[in-house]
C-alpha angles and dihedrals in degrees: 000000000000124000095261093049090047091052092050091047092052092046091052092046094055102032094103090059090063093058092215095313124120094224137044125187118218112262095228141008129254115265121243117255094246095167092053091049091051091049091049091052092047091054092047091050091049089051090053092047088063087058089052091055091051093047092053087060096048105035096070090063090053090049092051093050092050091047092050091050093049093048093051111121097207118068101182106119092022091147090054091050091048089056090047093053090048091053090048092051092050093045092050093051091046088053090048090053092050091049090049093050090052090051092046094059089080093047095085095218098166092050091050094048090049088055091053091049089052090050091051092048093051090048091049092052092048091050091047091051090049093050094048092048093048095045105032102022096233136108120234130209112263092197089068089071097051130087117026098345091105096017098119097045092046094049092046092050093047092051092048095049095045085056092047094053093043089055094057098079094047091050090046093051091049090055090047092050090054090048093050095045093046091047092050094049092045093049096242118169122254088248092055094045090048091052091051091049091050090051091050090049091049091053090054091052092049088047088060089063090045093051091046094059094041095050096043087050091053093049091047090050091049092050090048091053091048093050095048095045091048088053092055093257110150100174142038137191115239110235121186128200089253097223137112092270094065110107116240095250093053092046088054091051092051112120095011123121124234137178120243089230092054115045119190121257116249122235142173133208126246129183094230103040104020115214113018118193116217099201088236114124119201143172119214113301092014094093119080111289091345115171097183122116137213110238108210116248103206115203117199094215096054102032114129120165135162092251120194091218094052100071 
């Protein structure tokens, strides 16, 4: 059956669900891939734990150098010695990063991120099948969504997220360098510097959880758009989470209909200027940490799905 014939067969099969209307909004949203997000965060945390093991090997040398400098009885040339300690701190952290990168080669980060992307893709297809079945009363072919259907989006997402996770250790070491140097110049104790380093490292680990949810949301949103567009869906209804965490702009968009080829512009409120537009245009889940979803607006005239009953 050719594509045109398939589209007509699908439209005839679901027409009664529209009750004479030209459009039908999906009955429920797709669920978030929680398990994939948790696995992403677990991998990112494991990656950062490797950094912790490397730092434990290199930080004692830095501590010894600072101690020796502070215990020096002669202070002539103190500025020269300060510069020397700074160079030593930076060199030690550069060595730590090189040691970490060598250790990380056996971690298999890209392979692990590819597995998460595959998990998210399978979840997205299952959710799309569930939504179509609940709303239109038909089953669609899962095989249609395998192979290269999502190839470009998946590869792009994997490359971006491998880069994101790889950037975490370098960013962490830069912050630690700043903490150590400032602590040395300000005369902070080793205990105080150590506490600040631990806090900086903890922030990085929490950031892994934060990135995981944000990035899985973006991938889920991109897959949703690809599925809906491939089905002849041109519009969606913006649906927010409806809780206190929803930003004002997204709460305002809730219940409104938008075209996939024309995303709404984001804005925020200020006391002095009122609504300020950012120039950034986003669909649900494309904005930072967005939990909103795009409810499918099926149109009987454009609907085209890989229907199990149409072969």
